ROMIMI-647834 format. One record per residue: y, x, z of N, C-alpha, C in turn; residue in three letters. Coordinates in pm, whole numbers, plus 50000, padded with zeros to 5 digits. Layout:
ROMIMI-647834
YXZYXZYXZALA
...
end
This chain:
ROMIMI-647834
780569447500475780099452600600779499466400577UNK
779909475700653779459489500635778099491400698UNK
777249498700628775909501400680776009512600784UNK
775259511100888775259521400992774439533300945UNK
774969544900963774289556800914773039560000997UNK
773009555601123771839558701206770579551501157UNK
770739540501086769579533301036769149538200898UNK
770059544300825769759548700689769299563200681UNK
769549571000785769149585000784767639586200802UNK
767039595600730765599597500751765359603500890UNK
764179600900946763899606301080763819621601075UNK
764249627601182764239642101192762879646501245UNK
762229655201172760929660401213761089675201241UNK
760729679101362760819693201397759469699601369UNK
759489709901287758259716601248758289730701306UNK
757239733901379757099747401432756349755601328UNK
757009765601273756399773401166755259782201216UNK
755259785501345754209794001401752999786001447UNK
753099772801442752019764301490750969762401381UNK
749739765301416748649762901322747899750401368UNK
747239743401278746559731201318745459734101419UNK
745309724901516744339726901622742909725901572UNK
742619715501503741249713301455741239712801303UNK
740709723101244740529723201100739099718901069UNK
738839716200944737489712300905736479723300936UNK
736889735700913735999746900941735649747901089UNK
736639745901175736389746501318735509735001363UNK
735719723201307734879711701341733429714501304UNK
733199719901185731829723001144731229734101229UNK
732049743801268731569754801352731089749401488UNK
731899740801549731519734801678730299725801660UNK
730239718701549729079710201522727799718501518UNK
727839729901451726639738201442726299744901576UNK
727299748101658727019752801794726259742001872UNK
726779729801865726119718801937724719716101883UNK
724569717001752723259715101691722289725901737UNK
722749738401743721899749401789721499747401935UNK
722449743702020722129741602162721139730202181UNK
721299719402105720359708202113718989712302064UNK
718939719901953717649724601902716979733902002UNK
717759742202070717209751102172716619743002288UNK
717309732502331716769724002436715459717502393UNK
715429712402271714189706302222713079716602209UNK
713409728602164712399739002153711809742502289UNK
712659743902389712169746902523711279735602573UNK
711719723202552710959711802604709649709702529UNK
709689710002396708519706102318707599717702282UNK
708129729602269707299740902226706879749902342UNK
707629749802451707289758702561706779751502685UNK
707489741202728707119734502853705969724702832UNK
706039716402730705029706102709703619712002686UNK
703439722202602702089727802585701609735902706UNK
702489739602795702079746902913702349761702909UNK
703099766602810703439780902805704359784802920UNK
705219775502959706119777503072705909765703167UNK
705819768603297705649757803394706979750703417UNK
706869737903449708069730603488708479735903624UNK
709679741103632710119747003757711629745603770UNK
712139750903879713569750603903714309758803797UNK
713719769803752714349778203651714539770603519UNK
713549762903479713659755003356714749744403372UNK
714799738103489715839728103513717229734403510UNK
717359746503565718649753303563719049756703420UNK
718089760803337718389763603196718859750903126UNK
718189739603152718629726803093720039723203138UNK
720319725003266721639721503318722709730403256UNK
722449743303245723429752503185723659748903039UNK
722609746102964722779742502823723539729302808UNK
723259719902896723959707002891725419708702927UNK
725729716903027727129719303062727859726702951UNK
727179735602882727779742502769728099732702656UNK
727179723602630727449713302527728609704302571UNK
728649700702699729739692402749731079699502734UNK
731079712702759732319720402741732799719502597UNK
731909721802500732319721502360732829707602320UNK
732179697202368732609683602334733969680602394UNK
734139684002522735419681302588736529690002531UNK
736239702602509737289711902465737749709102323UNK
736829706602233737209705502092737349691202043UNK
736379682602072736459669102017737369660102098UNK
737559663102226738529655602306739859663102315UNK
739959674302245741179682202229741739687302361UNK
740909689002463741399694002591741729708902584UNK
741089716002495741359730302482742789732902435UNK
743369723402367744699725202310745799719002396UNK
745449714502514746439708602605747079719502689UNK
748059715402766748719724702857747779728202972UNK
747979740003027747119744903135747189735903258UNK
748349730303289748479721903408747639709303393UNK
747589703503274746759691703252745279695203265UNK
744889706603212743489711003222743099713003368UNK
744009718803447743719720903590743579707503662UNK
744429697903629744329684603692742999678003660UNK
742599678203535741339671903494740159679303555UNK
740219692403558739119700303615738979697803764UNK
740099696603835740049694003978739399680604007UNK
739749670503933739129657403951737639658103921UNK
737259665303817735849666703782735079673703894UNK
735649684403949734989691704057734839682804181UNK
735849675004213735769666104328734719655204309UNK
734599650204188733569640004160732189646004174UNK
731979657904121730679664604134730389667304281UNK
731389671704356731219674204499730809661404572UNK
731449650104538731109637404601729669633404569UNK
729239635504446727869632104408726869640704485UNK
727169653504500726269662404576726189657904722UNK
727339654704781727329650004919726539637004935UNK
726679627904840725929615304848724429617704835UNK
724019627204751722599630404739722059636604868UNK
722849645204932722429651305057722299640605166UNK
723279631805176723229621205276722079611505249UNK
721859608305122720749599405088719409605705121UNK
719259618705099718039625605134717829625505286UNK
718909627205361718799626805507718349612905553UNK
718959602505497718589588905537717159585505495UNK
716689591205386715339588405340714309593105441UNK
714519604705499713519610405589713819608605737UNK
715029605105773715399604105915715829590105956UNK
715609580505873716029566905904714989560505995UNK
715419556306111714489549606202714759534706199UNK
713699527106218713839512606210714629507306330UNK
715449497806301716149490706408715189480306463UNK
715039479306593713979470606647714159455906613UNK
715359451106594715529436906568715369433306420UNK
715689442906329715549440406186714669451006124UNK
713449447706086712559457906027713029461805887UNK
712669473805847712979478505712712139470805611UNK
712689468105496711879461105393710799470005335UNK
end
């Protein structure tokens, strides 16, 4: 019985010579130290500036925390979840869903705030 050549041939691997690896050890360590620096900066702001009273707790401090957290989220999503190396159409799809979810959360907070201050009791069922 003759052996089929399709089963005995080695698999064909297409190698792109211009393609460099997406995540090298150096890049992983570089992103790690970025994240470490951003986390240390957050802790420094919280423990060395805000807690002793050098800076008041305010909207500006909260905005700085949010920006630093979003920057850390970008690095985690882009490099460790490999989204930076995906096609642009996939990135746009994921970003659109993310924006819509954030929009929904903002709308729910606005509606909840409205109900908190403008909710009137129904005469037959009192509020708990």
